[in-house]
C-alpha positions, 0 to 999 in steps of 0.5 A: 501517556505523553506521546511524541508524534513529531518524533514518531514521524521523524524516526519512521522517516529515517528508518525507512530511508536508511533501510533501503532493503525494505523498499523491495518488500514495500514495493510489492505490498499492493493489497491489504492495509496499504491498498487504501492509501493508493487506490485513488491512483487507479483509474477504474473507469478507464480499466473497465472501459478497456476491458469492455472494449476488449470483450466487444471486439472481434478478438477470438474466444481463445485469445480472450481466454488466454488473456484472462488466465494470464491476468488471473495468474498475475493477480494471484502472484502479486497478491501472494507476494504482497502477503509475504512481503507484509510479514517480511517488512514488519519483521525487518522494521522490528529488527531495526528497533533492536539493531539487528541487521536486515538480510534479504533471505531471512526476512523473506523466509520469515514472511513465508513462514507467516504466510497463512497467518497474514493471509487469514487476517487479510481475508477476514478484514477484506470480508468485513470491508466487503460487507460494509461496501454491500449497501453501496454496491446495491445502491449503485447497481439497483439505483434505488438509493439517492446519490446523496445517501451513497456519498454520505455512506461512503464518507462514513465508511472511509472515516471508519477505515481511517479510525481503525487503520491502526487497529489493523496494523496492531493486529498484523504486528502481533501476528508477525513480531509477537508470533500470535495466532490469528484470533489472539492477534485480533483480540490483543490488537483491539485491546491496544487500540481501545486502550490508546484510542486517541493516540491511534486515531491521531496517528491514523490522521497523520498517516492519511494527511501524509498520504495525501501530501505524498500523492500531490508531491508524486505528481509534481515529481513526475512532472519535473522528471518528465521535463528533461525528456520532453526537451530531449524528445523535441531536440532529437525529433528535430535531429533524428525525426520521429524515431529519435523522439520515440526512443526518448519517449520510451526512455522517459517512460522507463525512467518515470516508472522506475522512479515511481516504483522506488518512491512506492517502495519507500512510502510503504516502508514509511507507512509500516514504520509508523505502525510498528514504531507506534506499537513499540512506543505504546507497549513501552518496548525499548528502541535502539536510538538512531 
C-alpha cells in the first residue's frame, strides 16, 4: 500500500488549523494518549519538593486537608473533562472528513455518550503501562538495580510506547467513530495495527519528531512573546516604580499562559488529526478534499 506521509501531515495540519472549535476539546486533553507527548514539560521534582515543603511546614491539619480535597476534586474534574473531550475531538475530526459541520453541543453530547467506553480504554491502557513501570519503580525505591539497567529499561519502555501509540489511537477511533464496544475496539485496533505495522510505526515516529520540534518551538515562542513585556516592564518600572513593573509582569504572565493554552489546544487537535486521518486512509474511507 502506497501511503503519502507528507500529505497526511499537511492535511492534518490544515484540518487542525481550520477547525478552531476543536481546540477547546484539545485544550482539556491532559491525560491519556496525549499525556506522553507533554509529560516532559512537568517539573516533577519541583512539584514534589513543594508538596513536601507544604507538609513539613507549620500549616494546620485542617488547612492541609482542605487543600488535599480541593486538589483531588480538581484532578478528577480535569480527568473527566479529558475523557469527554477525547470522544468529542475524535468525532469532530471524523465530521471534517465527511464535510459535516461541527457544533459544540452535539460534539460535547457525543463525548459524554462515549464517556464510559473511553474511560474503560483509558484505565486498561493505564494499568498496562503501570505494570510495565513497576520494575522501574521497584528499582528506584529499593535501589537494588543499577542506574544503567533502569535507564535501558525506561528507554525500551518509551520506544515500545512510541511503537504502539498508533494502535492506541486506532482503538479509540473504533470506539468513537465506529461505535464499537471496548473489547471489539481493542481487537480491531490491534488487527489494523499489525496489518499496517510499518505505516503505523512511521506515523508514530513522525508524531514523536513533531512533538519534539513543537516543544522546542514553544520555548522559542514564549521567549519571543516575553520580550515586549520585559521592555515595557523596565519602562514602566522607571516611570511608575515597582507597582508599574509588577502590573506589566502580571499582564505578561496572563498573555503567555493564554498563548500556551491556545497552542496546546491546536497541537492536541493536530495529533488526533494524524491518528484519525491515518485510520481513514488505511481503511480506504473516502475523505472530502480540503
